[in-house]
C-alpha positions as CSV (number, residue, x, y, z in Angstrom):
1,X,29.7,2.7,-33.4
2,X,29.8,4.4,-30.0
3,X,31.9,2.8,-27.3
4,X,30.5,2.0,-23.8
5,X,32.4,4.9,-22.3
6,X,30.3,7.2,-24.6
7,X,27.2,5.3,-23.5
8,X,28.1,5.8,-19.8
9,X,28.5,9.6,-20.4
10,X,25.3,9.8,-22.4
11,X,23.4,7.8,-19.6
12,X,24.6,10.3,-16.9
13,X,23.7,13.3,-19.2
14,X,20.1,11.9,-19.6
15,X,19.5,10.3,-16.2
16,X,21.9,12.3,-13.9
17,X,24.4,10.7,-11.6
18,X,22.7,7.3,-11.5
19,X,20.8,7.6,-8.3
20,X,17.1,7.3,-8.3
21,X,15.6,10.7,-8.0
22,X,11.8,10.2,-8.5
23,X,10.6,7.7,-5.8
24,X,7.3,6.2,-6.8
25,X,4.4,7.3,-4.7
26,X,3.7,3.8,-3.4
27,X,7.1,3.8,-1.7
28,X,5.8,5.6,1.2
29,X,8.6,4.5,3.7
30,X,11.3,5.4,1.2
31,X,9.7,8.8,0.5
32,X,9.3,9.7,4.1
33,X,12.7,8.4,5.5
34,X,15.7,10.0,4.0
35,X,18.8,7.8,3.4
36,X,21.3,8.6,6.1
37,X,25.0,8.0,6.4
38,X,25.5,6.6,10.1
39,X,28.7,5.8,11.9
40,X,30.0,2.4,10.7
41,X,31.6,0.0,13.1
42,X,33.2,-2.9,11.3
43,X,30.5,-4.3,9.0
44,X,27.6,-2.6,11.0
45,X,26.0,0.8,11.3
46,X,25.6,2.2,14.8
47,X,22.4,4.1,15.9
48,X,22.0,5.2,19.4
49,X,18.8,4.4,21.2
50,X,17.3,5.2,24.7
51,X,16.5,2.0,26.6
52,X,16.0,3.1,30.2
53,X,15.4,6.3,32.2
54,X,17.6,7.8,34.9
55,X,16.6,6.5,38.5
56,X,19.1,8.1,40.9
57,X,16.4,10.2,42.6
58,X,16.3,11.2,46.3
59,X,13.2,12.8,48.0
60,X,13.4,15.0,51.0
61,X,10.7,16.5,53.3
62,X,10.7,19.9,54.9
63,X,13.2,20.0,57.7
64,X,15.2,17.0,56.6
65,X,18.3,19.2,56.4
66,X,21.4,17.8,54.8
67,X,19.8,14.4,54.0
68,X,21.6,11.5,52.4
69,X,21.4,11.1,48.6
70,X,20.6,7.8,47.1
71,X,23.0,6.3,44.7
72,X,23.0,7.1,41.1
73,X,21.1,4.6,39.0
74,X,22.2,5.4,35.3
75,X,19.8,5.3,32.4
76,X,20.7,3.1,29.5
77,X,21.5,4.5,26.0
78,X,22.8,1.7,23.8
79,X,24.2,1.5,20.3
80,X,21.9,-0.5,18.0
81,X,24.1,-2.4,15.4
82,X,22.3,-2.5,12.1
83,X,23.6,-4.4,9.0
84,X,22.4,-3.3,5.6
85,X,20.9,-5.7,3.2
86,X,22.2,-5.8,-0.5
87,X,19.8,-6.0,-3.4
88,X,21.0,-6.2,-7.1
89,X,18.8,-5.9,-10.1
90,X,20.0,-6.8,-13.7
91,X,18.4,-5.8,-17.0
92,X,19.6,-6.2,-20.5
93,X,19.4,-4.1,-23.7
94,X,20.5,-5.2,-27.2
95,X,23.5,-3.7,-29.0
96,X,21.3,-2.7,-31.9
97,X,18.8,-0.7,-29.7
98,X,21.4,1.1,-27.6
99,X,24.0,2.0,-30.1
100,X,21.6,3.1,-32.7
101,X,19.9,5.3,-30.3
102,X,23.1,6.7,-28.9
103,X,24.2,7.8,-32.4
104,X,21.0,9.6,-32.9
105,X,21.6,11.8,-29.8
106,X,20.2,12.2,-26.2
107,X,16.6,12.3,-27.2
108,X,16.7,9.1,-29.1
109,X,18.8,7.4,-26.4
110,X,16.2,8.4,-23.8
111,X,13.4,7.2,-26.0
112,X,15.1,3.9,-26.5
113,X,16.1,3.2,-23.0
114,X,13.6,5.2,-21.0
115,X,11.1,2.5,-20.4
116,X,13.6,0.0,-19.2
117,X,15.3,2.5,-16.9
118,X,12.0,3.7,-15.6
119,X,10.8,0.0,-15.1
120,X,14.1,-0.8,-13.3
121,X,13.5,2.2,-10.9
122,X,9.9,1.4,-10.3
123,X,10.7,-2.4,-9.8
124,X,13.6,-1.7,-7.5
125,X,11.7,0.8,-5.3
126,X,9.0,-1.7,-4.9
127,X,11.3,-4.6,-3.9
128,X,13.1,-2.2,-1.5
129,X,9.9,-0.9,0.0
130,X,8.7,-4.4,0.5
131,X,12.0,-5.2,2.3
132,X,11.5,-2.2,4.6
133,X,8.0,-3.4,5.5
134,X,8.2,-7.1,5.5
135,X,12.0,-8.0,5.3
136,X,12.6,-11.4,6.9
137,X,9.0,-12.0,7.4
138,X,7.9,-13.1,3.9
139,X,5.3,-11.6,1.5
140,X,2.5,-14.1,2.2
141,X,1.3,-17.1,4.0
142,X,-0.2,-20.1,2.2
143,X,-3.8,-21.1,3.1
144,X,-4.0,-23.9,0.6
145,X,-2.7,-25.1,-2.7
146,X,-4.1,-27.1,-5.7
147,X,-2.4,-27.9,-9.0
148,X,0.1,-25.0,-8.6
149,X,-2.6,-22.6,-7.5
150,X,-1.6,-21.0,-4.1
151,X,-4.3,-19.4,-2.0
152,X,-3.1,-17.0,0.4
153,X,-4.5,-16.3,3.8
154,X,-6.8,-13.3,4.1
155,X,-4.6,-11.8,6.8
156,X,-1.4,-12.0,4.8
157,X,-2.8,-10.8,1.3
158,X,-1.9,-7.3,0.0
159,X,-3.1,-6.6,-3.5
160,X,-0.2,-4.2,-4.0
161,X,2.4,-6.8,-3.4
162,X,1.3,-9.0,-6.2
163,X,0.6,-6.4,-8.8
164,X,2.8,-6.8,-11.7
165,X,4.4,-10.0,-10.2
166,X,4.2,-12.4,-13.3
167,X,7.5,-14.2,-13.8
168,X,8.6,-13.4,-10.3
169,X,10.4,-16.4,-8.6
170,X,9.3,-17.3,-5.1
171,X,10.6,-19.9,-2.5
172,X,8.4,-21.5,0.2
173,X,9.5,-22.1,3.9
174,X,7.9,-23.8,6.8
175,X,8.2,-20.7,9.1
176,X,9.5,-17.2,9.3
177,X,12.4,-18.2,11.7
178,X,15.9,-17.8,10.4
179,X,16.4,-21.6,10.5
180,X,13.5,-23.3,8.9
181,X,12.9,-26.1,6.3
182,X,12.5,-25.0,2.7
183,X,9.7,-26.8,0.9
184,X,10.1,-25.7,-2.7
185,X,12.5,-23.5,-4.8
186,X,11.9,-21.6,-8.1
187,X,8.2,-21.2,-7.9
188,X,7.7,-18.9,-10.9
189,X,4.5,-16.8,-10.9
190,X,2.4,-17.3,-14.0
191,X,-0.8,-15.5,-12.9
192,X,-2.3,-13.6,-10.1
193,X,-6.1,-13.5,-9.2
194,X,-6.7,-10.5,-7.0
195,X,-10.3,-11.3,-6.4
196,X,-9.4,-14.9,-5.1
197,X,-6.3,-14.0,-3.3
198,X,-4.5,-16.6,-5.4
199,X,-1.1,-16.9,-7.1
200,X,-0.6,-19.6,-9.8
201,X,3.0,-20.9,-10.0
202,X,4.9,-23.2,-12.3
203,X,7.7,-25.4,-11.3
204,X,7.8,-28.1,-8.5
205,X,5.4,-27.1,-6.0
206,X,4.4,-30.5,-4.6
207,X,5.9,-29.8,-1.2
208,X,4.1,-26.5,-0.6
209,X,1.5,-26.8,2.2
210,X,-0.9,-24.7,4.3
211,X,0.9,-22.3,6.6
212,X,4.1,-22.1,4.6
213,X,5.6,-18.6,4.1
214,X,6.6,-17.4,0.6
215,X,9.7,-15.3,0.1
216,X,11.4,-13.8,-2.9
217,X,13.9,-16.1,-4.4
218,X,17.2,-15.5,-2.4
219,X,15.8,-13.4,0.4
220,X,16.2,-16.3,2.7
221,X,18.1,-19.6,3.1
222,X,17.3,-22.5,5.4
223,X,19.7,-21.0,8.0
224,X,19.8,-17.2,7.6
225,X,18.1,-14.2,6.2
226,X,19.6,-12.3,3.2
227,X,17.5,-9.1,3.5
228,X,17.3,-6.5,6.2
229,X,14.8,-6.7,9.0
230,X,11.6,-4.9,8.1
231,X,9.1,-2.9,10.2
232,X,6.9,-6.0,10.7
233,X,9.9,-8.0,12.0
234,X,11.0,-5.0,14.2
235,X,7.5,-4.5,15.7
236,X,7.0,-8.4,16.2
237,X,10.4,-8.8,17.8
238,X,10.5,-10.3,21.5
239,X,14.0,-11.4,21.5
240,X,17.4,-9.8,20.5
241,X,17.4,-7.6,17.4
242,X,20.2,-5.2,16.3
243,X,22.1,-6.5,19.3
244,X,19.7,-5.4,21.9
245,X,17.3,-7.7,23.8
246,X,13.5,-6.8,24.0
247,X,13.3,-9.3,27.0
248,X,15.9,-7.1,28.9
249,X,14.5,-3.6,27.9
250,X,10.8,-3.2,27.6
251,X,11.3,0.0,25.6
252,X,12.9,-2.2,22.8
253,X,9.5,-4.1,22.4
254,X,6.5,-2.7,20.4
255,X,2.9,-2.9,21.4
256,X,0.5,-5.3,19.9
257,X,-3.2,-4.5,19.6
258,X,-5.5,-7.3,18.6
259,X,-8.5,-5.8,16.7
260,X,-10.3,-9.1,16.1
261,X,-12.8,-7.4,13.6
262,X,-13.2,-4.4,11.3
263,X,-10.7,-1.5,11.9
264,X,-12.3,1.5,13.5
265,X,-11.6,4.9,15.1
266,X,-11.8,3.2,18.6
267,X,-9.4,0.4,17.6
268,X,-6.9,3.0,16.2
269,X,-7.0,5.1,19.3
270,X,-6.7,2.2,21.5
271,X,-3.5,1.3,19.8
272,X,-2.5,5.0,20.3
273,X,-3.1,4.7,23.9
274,X,-0.9,1.6,24.2
275,X,1.9,3.7,22.6
276,X,1.3,6.8,24.7
277,X,1.5,4.7,27.9
278,X,5.2,4.0,26.7
279,X,6.1,7.5,25.9
280,X,4.4,8.4,22.7
281,X,3.9,12.3,22.8
282,X,4.2,13.3,19.2
283,X,2.4,13.0,15.8
284,X,2.2,9.6,14.5
285,X,1.2,7.6,11.3
286,X,-0.9,4.5,10.9
287,X,-0.2,2.5,7.7
288,X,-3.1,0.3,6.7
289,X,-3.8,-1.9,3.6
290,X,-6.0,0.0,1.1
291,X,-9.2,-1.9,1.6
292,X,-9.0,-1.4,5.4
293,X,-8.3,2.3,4.9
294,X,-11.4,2.4,2.6
295,X,-13.5,1.1,5.5
296,X,-12.3,3.9,7.8
297,X,-12.9,6.4,5.1
298,X,-16.4,5.1,4.6
299,X,-17.1,5.5,8.3
300,X,-16.0,9.0,8.3
301,X,-18.3,9.6,5.3
302,X,-21.3,8.1,7.2
303,X,-20.7,10.6,10.0
304,X,-20.7,13.7,7.8
305,X,-23.7,15.9,7.7
306,X,-24.6,18.3,5.0
307,X,-26.3,21.6,5.3
308,X,-29.8,22.1,3.9
309,X,-28.7,24.7,1.4
310,X,-25.9,22.5,-0.1
311,X,-26.3,22.2,-3.9
312,X,-23.5,19.7,-4.2
313,X,-22.6,16.8,-2.0
314,X,-18.9,16.0,-1.8
315,X,-17.6,13.2,0.2
316,X,-14.5,11.1,0.9
317,X,-10.9,12.2,1.7
318,X,-7.3,11.6,0.9
319,X,-6.3,11.3,4.4
320,X,-7.8,10.7,7.8
321,X,-6.5,12.2,11.1
322,X,-7.5,11.6,14.6
323,X,-6.5,13.6,17.6
324,X,-5.5,12.1,21.0
325,X,-3.2,12.9,23.8
326,X,-0.3,12.3,21.6
327,X,-1.3,14.9,19.1
328,X,-2.4,14.0,15.6
329,X,-2.6,10.4,14.3
330,X,-2.7,10.3,10.4
331,X,-4.1,7.2,8.7
332,X,-2.4,6.3,5.4
333,X,-3.3,3.7,2.9
334,X,-0.4,1.6,1.7
335,X,-0.9,-0.9,-1.1
336,X,1.8,-3.2,0.3
337,X,0.5,-3.6,3.9
338,X,-1.3,-6.9,4.5
339,X,-5.0,-6.8,5.1
340,X,-4.9,-8.3,8.6
341,X,-2.5,-5.8,10.1
342,X,-1.6,-2.2,10.4
343,X,1.3,-0.3,11.8
344,X,1.4,2.8,14.1
345,X,4.7,4.5,13.9
346,X,5.7,7.8,15.7
347,X,6.9,10.6,13.4
348,X,8.3,8.3,10.7
349,X,10.6,10.9,9.2
350,X,12.4,11.2,12.7
351,X,11.9,7.9,14.4
352,X,12.7,5.6,11.5
353,X,16.3,5.6,10.2
354,X,17.4,4.3,6.8
355,X,21.1,3.4,6.7
356,X,23.5,1.5,4.6
357,X,26.3,1.7,2.2
358,X,24.3,2.9,-0.7
359,X,20.8,4.1,-1.6
360,X,19.4,2.7,-4.9
361,X,21.8,3.5,-7.7
362,X,22.9,2.5,-11.1
363,X,26.5,3.2,-10.4
364,X,28.6,0.0,-9.7
365,X,30.4,-0.2,-6.4
366,X,34.0,0.9,-7.0
367,X,33.3,1.9,-10.6
368,X,31.0,5.0,-10.4
369,X,31.7,6.0,-14.1
370,X,30.6,2.6,-15.5
371,X,27.0,2.2,-16.0
372,X,26.9,-0.2,-18.7
373,X,28.4,-3.8,-18.6
374,X,29.5,-6.0,-21.4
375,X,27.7,-9.4,-21.3
376,X,30.0,-12.3,-22.4
377,X,28.4,-14.3,-25.3
378,X,25.4,-12.0,-25.7
379,X,25.0,-9.3,-28.2
380,X,23.9,-6.8,-25.6
381,X,24.6,-4.7,-22.7
382,X,23.6,-5.0,-19.0
383,X,22.3,-2.3,-16.6
384,X,22.5,-3.1,-12.9
385,X,20.8,-1.3,-10.1
386,X,22.3,-1.8,-6.6
387,X,21.3,-1.0,-3.0
388,X,22.7,-1.7,0.5
389,X,20.6,-0.4,3.2
390,X,18.3,-1.3,6.2
391,X,15.5,0.2,8.2
392,X,15.3,0.7,12.0
393,X,12.8,2.1,14.4
394,X,14.4,3.8,17.2
395,X,11.5,3.8,19.7
396,X,9.7,0.4,19.2
397,X,7.8,0.8,22.5
398,X,6.1,4.0,21.2
399,X,4.7,2.1,18.2
400,X,1.9,-0.4,17.9
401,X,1.2,-3.3,15.4
402,X,-2.5,-3.9,14.9
403,X,-3.5,-7.6,14.2
404,X,-6.5,-9.6,13.5
405,X,-8.1,-6.9,11.2
406,X,-11.0,-8.3,9.1
407,X,-13.8,-7.2,6.9
């Protein structure tokens, strides 16, 4: 029978060095923003940000001669301090399946382990993408509950979040604040109704009430967050985040545009104007929930005219772009963005940074050559995927969060 060292070598031969190569298409933030090694100060990563312009100007009229200069008033460039959030995923394979496949060669090994490895990659990418979007904010807000059936609010529902979530374990808290009361633990998802925006859970759910916020198990405690701050948290921040105060520096505070109805070209461009007023002068992207993007796409289709000689009518689009004073603003559908909101982000590949100790990998920290782990008292081996990273927006004032989007 092959040894675990042989399995480690075979794993790397089939799957490479253990890092995830093919990021799923739904992980739009991960695909757009490359993982970056930033300077680390203690246990934090340091990212420079511009918070204030220079103001040491002096004006002079013709004939003023050698006029006196005003004092220098320095701009402010600060160091944002970002801590990565760790996530670990465990999966098990039986001795029988793994060792038999290993003895048959790489092709059999890939066939036997491929679905598990692929599912781990997709599952981890989804969990990490959700952290980048909604880390510390929760994945849904309770509208009501009856006999273990939790109905989520329209605004906080995102179909993509709940796809494939059977057996996922949730926890309920009274608010999104770091210190908040926990109502119930170990709420195991047993069913999801996309049409009704409902999640059925088993376990003790008697304390869950309307307005509670749902988190993945372990992502939050009653006194602290365990995951990184996501884009929603960054763009909703009005206090101190990453060691910089939004109340002291207006450039550290994002814009909010209340739509109060269906999303439209005008609503999008009004949010763009808010960002332009605070310095946005480059292409940007708006991430919307899929149903809201469909509404915009439908509006564009209604405006289209066909020539009289056209023999075939083709309509719809994969992307929508508007042009304004900032340049191009692309609208992208994201299955994980909640239906009541959207996010305008300037040039995400440049203005978002993704930092941490490790991107998603199957390599164990300090034991890069050991992929498989023996499980005590179990006739099987364990695979673990690990990541330690965070997302940060370097120019919050040039971004806009859209709220109150409805049908």
